[in-house]
N, C-alpha and C positions, 0 to 999 in steps of 0.2 A: 824648615818652619820659620815664618817671619816673626821677628822680635818686635815688640811694641816700641814706638817712639816715646810714648809717655804712659804712665800708669793710668791716669785719669784725664779724660778729655771732657770738658764742660762746655756746653753750647749755651751762650747767653751770659752777658755781664750785667744783669739786673740785680735786684736785691737778693734773690735766691742764688744766682750764679756766683756772685761775689762771696757769699757766705760759704758756698760749696767749695770754692777755690781756697778760701782761708782754712777751712777744716781739713781739706785734703793735704794742703801744704803742712799744716801743723802735725798731721799724722805721718809725715815723712814720705808722701807719694809725690813723684814727679807729675806735674799737673799743667795743662794748657787750657785756656779758655778761648773759644772761637766766638767772636762777636760780630754780628752783621753791621752794626753801626760804627761810627768813627770815635765813639766815646762810651763811657760806662753809664749805666743807669737804667737800661731796658725801657720799660714803660715811661720812666721819668727822664729818659733821653729823647724819645720820639714825641711825646705829648707836651709840646712847648706852647700850646695855644694860650691866648690871653685868658687868665682866670684859672688855669690848671693848678690844683693844689690838693693836698691830702684831705680826706674826710675822716681819717683816723688821726687821733692826736699824734703829733710829730714824735714825741718821746716814747710812744707805744709802738710806732711803726719802725723806728730805727733799731740798730743792732744792740743786743744785750750781752754779748759774749765778753765784753771788756768794760770794766768799771771806769778805767782811765778814759776810754773813748767817750763813754756816756757823760763823764764829768767835764771833759775838755771842749765838747761841742755844745754851744749854746744856741738852741733853736730860738728864733726871734718871735715866732707865733705858735699858738697852740695847734694851728693847722697850717703848716708851711706851704709856700708856693713853689712851683716847679723850679725856678732858678736856685732857690736855697736847697731844695732836695738834691739837685744835681751837684751842687757844690759839696754837700755832705758826702755823697757817694764817692766823689773824687777824693775827698779828704780821707775816707776810709781806705780806699785803694792805695793811696800814697803812704798813709800812716802805717800800714802793715806790709809795705813793699810788695804789692801784688801786681802792679802795672806791667812789670816785665814778663809776667806769665799770661798776658792777654794779647791775642792777635786780633786787631781791629779790622774792619772792612772785610770780614771773612764770613760770608753767608754759607751755611751748610746746605748742599744740594743733594748729597747722597751719603748714606751710612750703611755699610754692608757687613754682616757678621760672617767671619771666616771660622768654620768649625775646626779646621785642622790646627790652626794656631791659637784658637780661643781668643781672638781679638776682633775689634771693629776697625774697618778701613773707612775713614771719614774724608769726604771730598768737599772742598769749598768752591764757590763760583769762579774763582780765579784758576781752578785746576789743581791747586795744591792739595796734597793728601797728608793725612796723619793716621798712623796706626796706633790704637790705644787698647789697653786691657779693659778698661771700664769707660762707658759712654754715659754721661749724665746730661740730659736735656733739661736745662733750667730755662726753658723758653717762655714760661709763664702762660697766663690765660688771656692776656690782653696785648698780644704782640702782632696780630695780623688784622689791620684795618679792613672793614667791610664797606664796600660801595654797593648800594642797591642797583639792580639791573634796570636803570632808567634809560630809555632810548635817547640818543642825541648827546650823551655826555661828551663825546669827542667833537661835537659841533660848536660848543660854547666857546666864544672867542675871548671871554674875560678870564679872570683868575679863579681856579678851583683849588681848594685846600681841604684836607681831611684833618680833623683835630688830632688823630693818631699819627700823622705824618707831617706835623707842622715844621716849616723850615727854621733853621737856626738863625738865619739872617732876619732882621726886622721886616715885618709885612706892613706896608703903608695902607691903612684903611681910611685915612682922613678924607672926609667928604665923599666916600664911596657909597654906592647903593649895594647893600649886602643882604644876602639870603643865608640864613642858618637853617639847615635841614636836619631835624632830629632834636628831641627834647629829653634825652637821657642825661646821664651824669655830666658829659662834657658839654652838651648843648646848653644846659641850664647854667653852666659856669661861664661860658663864653659870651652869652647874650648881654648880661649887665656889664661885663668887662670891656666890651667894645662900644657900648651905647653912646658914650660921650664923643667918640671919635668919628663915627660914621654919619653920612647924610641921611640914610634911611636904613631900616632894619626890618626884614620880613622873617618871621619865625614859622617854619613849615612843620607842623605837628601831626604825627600819625595817631599817637595816643598820649595823653598826659600821664604824669607820674605823681605819686604822693610826695611832693617836695616839702621839706621843712627847713627852718633856718639852721645854718651851720653854727652860727653864734661864735665866730672866731674872735680872737683878741690877742694883743701882744702878751708875751710871757714877762711878767714883772720881775725885777731883781729878787724880790722876796719869794716868788714862785720858783725862780731858778734855784735859789738856795734850798728850798724845800725838796725839789726834785732830786738834787744831789744827795741830800741827807737821807732821803727815802729810797735810794737806789735798790737796796737789797729787797725791801718789801715790794717795790714796784715790779722788780724782775720776778719775784716769787709769784705774785698775782698773775702777771702776764703769761708766765710759763705754765700755769695750771688752770686758768679760767676757761670756761667753755667757749667764750667768744674771742678770747685773746685781747680783751679790752679791760680798762680799769673801772668802767661804769658798774656800779652795783646792780645786781640782778633784782628785778622787781619781786617783792615778796607778797604783795597783796593781790587778791583776785578782784575781778570786776564787781562781783556780787557783795564784796565786803564794804562798799562805800555807797552813800546816798548820791543822788544827782548833784547836789550842791558840792559835796566833797569831791566828786569826780571832776566837776568843772574847775575847781581850784587846783586839783592835781594836774589836770591837763594844761592849765596855764603854767604851772611849774615845769612840766615836761617841755613845753614849747620853748622855754628859755634855756634848756639844757644844751650843752654843746654836742654836735654830731650824733653818733649812734646812741647816746643816752636816751633818746626818744623811743628807741626800740627796746633796748636792753633793760632800762629802768622803768618801763611801762608796766601795766598790769601783767602779771606772769602769764595770763591766759589770753592776751590780746590777739595772738596769732591763730588761736584755735577755738576761741569762744566767739561765735558769730555776733552776739549782743555786744561784747566788749569791742570787737573790731568795728562794728557799725557805729558805735558811740564815738570812738576815737576818730573815725573817718568823718563823722558829722562835725566834730569840733574843728578838724583841719579844714574842711570845706568852708566853715564859717570864717576861719582866719583868711582864707584865700579871698572870700567875698569882701572882707574888710580891707584887704590890701589892694585889690584891683577895682578901680572905680566903675568900669563898664560892666554891668551885670551879665551881659551875654558873653563877653570875653572871660569873665570869672568862671562862668558855668563851663565853658569849653576847656578851662585849665584844671577842672576837677575830674579825676578819674571816675568812670562809670563802668569799667570792665574788669576791675580787679580790686581785691581788698588790700589793705595796708599790710605789707610784708610779703605779698605774693610776687612782687617785683622788687628789685633792689631799690631802696628808697634814696633818691638823691638829696643832697643838702645844698642849700642855696644862700646867696647873699645878694639881695636886691633884684632877684629874678622876677617875682610877681610885680613889684613896683615898676619894673621896666615897661610894662604894658600900659602904664598911665602916661607915658611919653608919646606925644602925637606922631613922632617919626617911627614908632614901632607898630607893626601890624602882625596879626596872627592869621595864618592860613591853615584851616582845619582840613587835613587831607582825607578825612572820612566823609566830609561834606563835598569837597572839591578835589577829587583825586589828581595827583600829578600825572600828566600824560607824557611829557618829554622835555628835554632841554633843547633850546633853539640856539642860534648863533648869538643872540642878545640876552637870553634869560631863561625863564621857566614857564612852560605852558601847563595850566591846569584846566579843569572842566570849565572854568570861568574865563579863560583867555590867557594871553601872554603878559608876563610882567618882566621888565628889563632890569638887569643887574650888572654891576661891575665885578662883584666877587660872590662866589658861592662857597659856603663852608659846609662840608659834609660832616655832621656830628652824628654819624650813623653807626657807631660802635665797631665791634670786632667779630671776627670768626672765633668765637669764645671757646676756650678750653682746649680744643684739639687743633686749632688752625695752624699753628707753627709746626707741630709734630707731623701733620699731614703733608707738609711741604718740604720735608727733609729727606725724602727718598729712602726711608728706613726699611731695611730687609733683614729679617732674622733667620732662624734655622730653616734650611731647605729653600732659601730664597723667598720666603713668604713676606709679602709687603705688609707693613703695619696698617696701611690703609685698607687692605683686604681683611686683615685680622679684625679690624674695627669697622667693617662695612656697615654693621648695624648699630654703631655707637661704641664708645670706649669700654673695654673690660679691663679691670686692673685688680691688683691686691694692695689695699691701703693707699691707693693713688701713688704707688711707688714703682711698681713693675708689672709687666704683663707676660703671660706664659708664652714660650717660644722665642723670646728675645733675651737671651742670657746676657748678664753684665750690662744691661741697659736699664737706666733709671730715669724718672722724670718728676722729681719733687717740684711741687708748685703747679703741676699740670692738672689733668682731669681727675676728679675725685679727691682733690687735695684739701682745699680749705672750705670753711663755712663760717667765716668770721674775719678777723684781722689777719690778712694773708701772711705776712712775715712770721707770725707766731706759729701758725700751722705748718708753713713751709719749712721753718727752722726745725720743727719736730721731725719732719721727713728727712731733711739733710742729715741730721744727727744720726738717725737710724740707718740711712744709707751708708754713712761712714762706718758705723758699727759693723755692718755686714761686710764691708770691704776689708776692714781691719781683721775681722774674724777669718775671712778667706785667706788673707796673707799669712796669718799666724798658723793656719792649718795646711798651708801649701796647696790650697784649692785654686783651680783655674777658672771655675765658673760659679756664678750665683744665679739661680733661676727659680722662680716661684712655680708652684704646681698649678695645673689647670683647675683642679677641684677648688683650691683656695681662691683663685681668681673668680670662678663662677659664683662661689658663695658670697664673696664680698660684693661683687657687682650686683647680684640679686638683692643683697641687703640694701645697697644704695638705691636701686630702682624702687624697691618697696617703700623705703623710708621717705623717698622724695614725693610719694603720693599720699603720705599720711600728714595730717596737720600736726604742727605748723609746717607749711610747705610753700614753695614758690609756684605760681601758676605756670601751666605748660605753654603759655604765650610768652614767657620770659626767655631772654637769651641764655639763661642758665640751662635751658633744654635745647639750645641751638635753634630756637624758633625764628630768629631774625635772619637766618641764612637759608634761602630756598633750597630744598633737596637734602638738607642735612638731617640725619636721623634724630628723632625726638627722644633723646636719652639725657638723663640728668647728668650734669657735668661737674657738680660740686660734691662735697662730702656730706651727703644727707645723714649719714650715721653720726656725725659730729666728732668733735675733738676727744671727748672722753672715751668713745669706742676706739678711735685711732690709737690713743695711748694705751688703752687696755690690751689691744691686740699686739701692739709692739712689745709690751711687757710679757705677754704670754709667749710670743715667739722667742724672746730672749731666754725665758725660763725653760723652753723646750728645745734647746740647742738650735735655735733659729728656724725651726720648722714653722711654716710650710715652705721656707726657702731652702733649696737644695744646694749645698756647697760641695762641689765635686771636683775631682782631678781633671775632668774633661767636660 
């Protein structure tokens, strides 16, 4: 019988993988992390594009397991940029002596369960293998960049970049003719960030999103002192709030106010940082049609104030989804960029993209030449990385076949037929501030593994009934208000041929924590801890 090389093998050295490594090491398990990149950070290693930054407050996104870490790291801004985020994560890895347990440039291409030894055999692209008792895929939901199937991509002789695969070395955009394709979270960040550098900038938009101001600012010395003094209360709030944010939840309903009071309230919301505009809005804004329509009308008015050309402004206002049905991006200077004469908007619903040529992009209106094309077209969200890891569970069943109709999980932690395999931060994981939800999952995964060790159990496996029940709950909740629209990438809608299944935790954090507590109180049922 083959003995494992390590107790726990973690795939991915992003926010979740680093925390998983820390917790496993603290619990006394031999642990290795396999990371495809040459450095730590996950999403924040690969997404180096100009303008990349948090849209969750820095101190709410970072780790909370150590007061000393919280106090010694001083975020410079309420919403930190990518270079600072990457420095922070490297600091964490070195501060807790974790780097020696990470094997970089090691992309997992196969992971096969061996029933006889109750271990996983993991193979990386260089042919190296690792046998592990427990396999934890901390691969995240934003780790496989998506390129639309546009003819001629290989023909373009200029430079092509994806925001999710931005090179580490500087990219010279000075005086270049640049096209940005996509107006999701990365597209709306990169446009104003490169505006002053380029010769011209064309923004190719399939559909606009409800963008609102990020309202970022430096963290003053006084605010730094307050954050440190309030660490315990901040941690308590973030560890229990539904969203994983500090923003107070709106307590008033739309019908409680007059039109004049609403207008004043909306102005206050517009000035709030980040997700405050969603969380602190009227509590019924996502499921009361009148409330949502009213807030959308206010935002549309703001866009028309910011964009001088009325036709361009109208094209930047969504007409196919309500606020909250898609993830709302947060912007700094995005709408104002369209007032610059060197910026143009190409509405792909009016003039569809036909192909790339050697020199540029052809739409129904003709060819436009570019030096650089930036694909801000998002990710194969939720399951993209897991689908590319060659995972096979009991009886050689491929995870891709098990999930042929979309992911089925229990608590977004495990799937039946794949013992000792966990995926915190993957499908059905979060529905708010990702590190807070993912941290809940990592903590429970470690609790299960420690319980198995204490009992001498060789395997941990969730029941099919539990998986079916939880997945059904997710699917049902995803179609109840408040909900994201099925045209959202949260349903995999951006990837042709991908099953339309909800990929986040529609049941919410309270239900996740409730079922974790119930499992703990019931001897970890419906997880089966057995000797084989």
